[in-house]
N, C-alpha and C positions, 0 to 999 in steps of 0.2 A: 873369401868364404871358401872353408872345409867341405870337402866332397867325402862321405862316408862309407858313401861308396865302392871309392879307393883306400877305404881308410885313415883317411885321414878325421879330425876331430880337433876344435877350439878349444882349448883350456884357459883355465882363469888363475892365475896364482899371485899371490898380494900384489891383488888390482891390475897384472897384466895380464894381455890374451897372448896363447901363443897355437902356436899352428904343429900337429903332431901327425904322426903317419908310419906305420908296423905294413910294411911288405911280411906277404906270408914267408921271407926268407930272415926277415927279423925278427918274428913270433918263432921259428925255428931254433936261433940264436939264444932265444930270449929264454926258450922252455931249455936248450944248455947249458946256459951259466944258472939259471934257477935252482938248473935241478928236478924239477919238480914239471907236469903240465900244465896248459894255461887253466885248463879244467881247477887243479889240485892251487893255485895261487886264484884263483876268482872263490874260493873255496875257500882263503887264507883272509882273503876280500872280506868278504861276508861274518866273517869273525873279528876283524881288525888286527889278526896275528900275523899280519904283512909285516919282514921287517927294515926299516931305515934302508939296508941296504939295496936292500929290493922295489923299494920306491924307488930308491935311485939309477938306480939301473934301469928301470923300466920306464925312465922321463927321462932319460937322458936319450938310450934308444928313442926314442917316439919324438921327441925334441929334434934329434938330429935328423930321423925320418921328413920331419917338416920340414928342410929347410935353414933351424934353427942353430944359429952359431953360438954357441956358448959353452964354458967351461966345466968340468966338473967340478971347480973351487964355484966357480959362480953359484951353480947347479946347486950345489948345497948348503951354499948360502939361504938362496930364493927358498930353498925349502921348509928351510928355518925362521924363514921372517913367518913363512905364507904359515907355518905349523903345519904338526903332523896329522893331523885331520884333516887341513886342507889340501894338502898332496894327497895323500891315501883316498879320501875320495875322488881327485882327480885324477888319478890312477884307476880306481874299480873304471869311471870311465873309459878310458883310453882299453883298459884289457877287455872291459862290455861288448864298443865298437867291433873290436876286432872281431869278437867272438859271432857274436847277434849282426852287424849290420847299424843302420837304421830303418827308419818305416817306410822307406820306399822297395823292401824288397817285393820283389814280386809284380813288382808295377812298371819294370823296366821295358822297354821296347826293342827287336829287334833291332840292331842297322845295316841297311841293305847295300 
């Protein structure tokens, strides 16, 4: 099971589940490669204006971070089969999870 506090998230594409993870470093790399901040990416997601190339880049980064072995060709085929709207929705979950985490925020106990 994915641990949202650590940036992990389970997503579903075309009927299959995948573990994703974005670290701080991978988020910084995404911002650089996308040419805009995650907040701007979130705004694009809200308007449905995220290009396929960005969807593939975000999914690829998150899947690799989650330990998934998937080639770019396989990922493109998976996105094609799942559909643009489905892939867009899963990317929205990934980015939202990275920005706000899950609902356990504030419920962490100190480790001694």
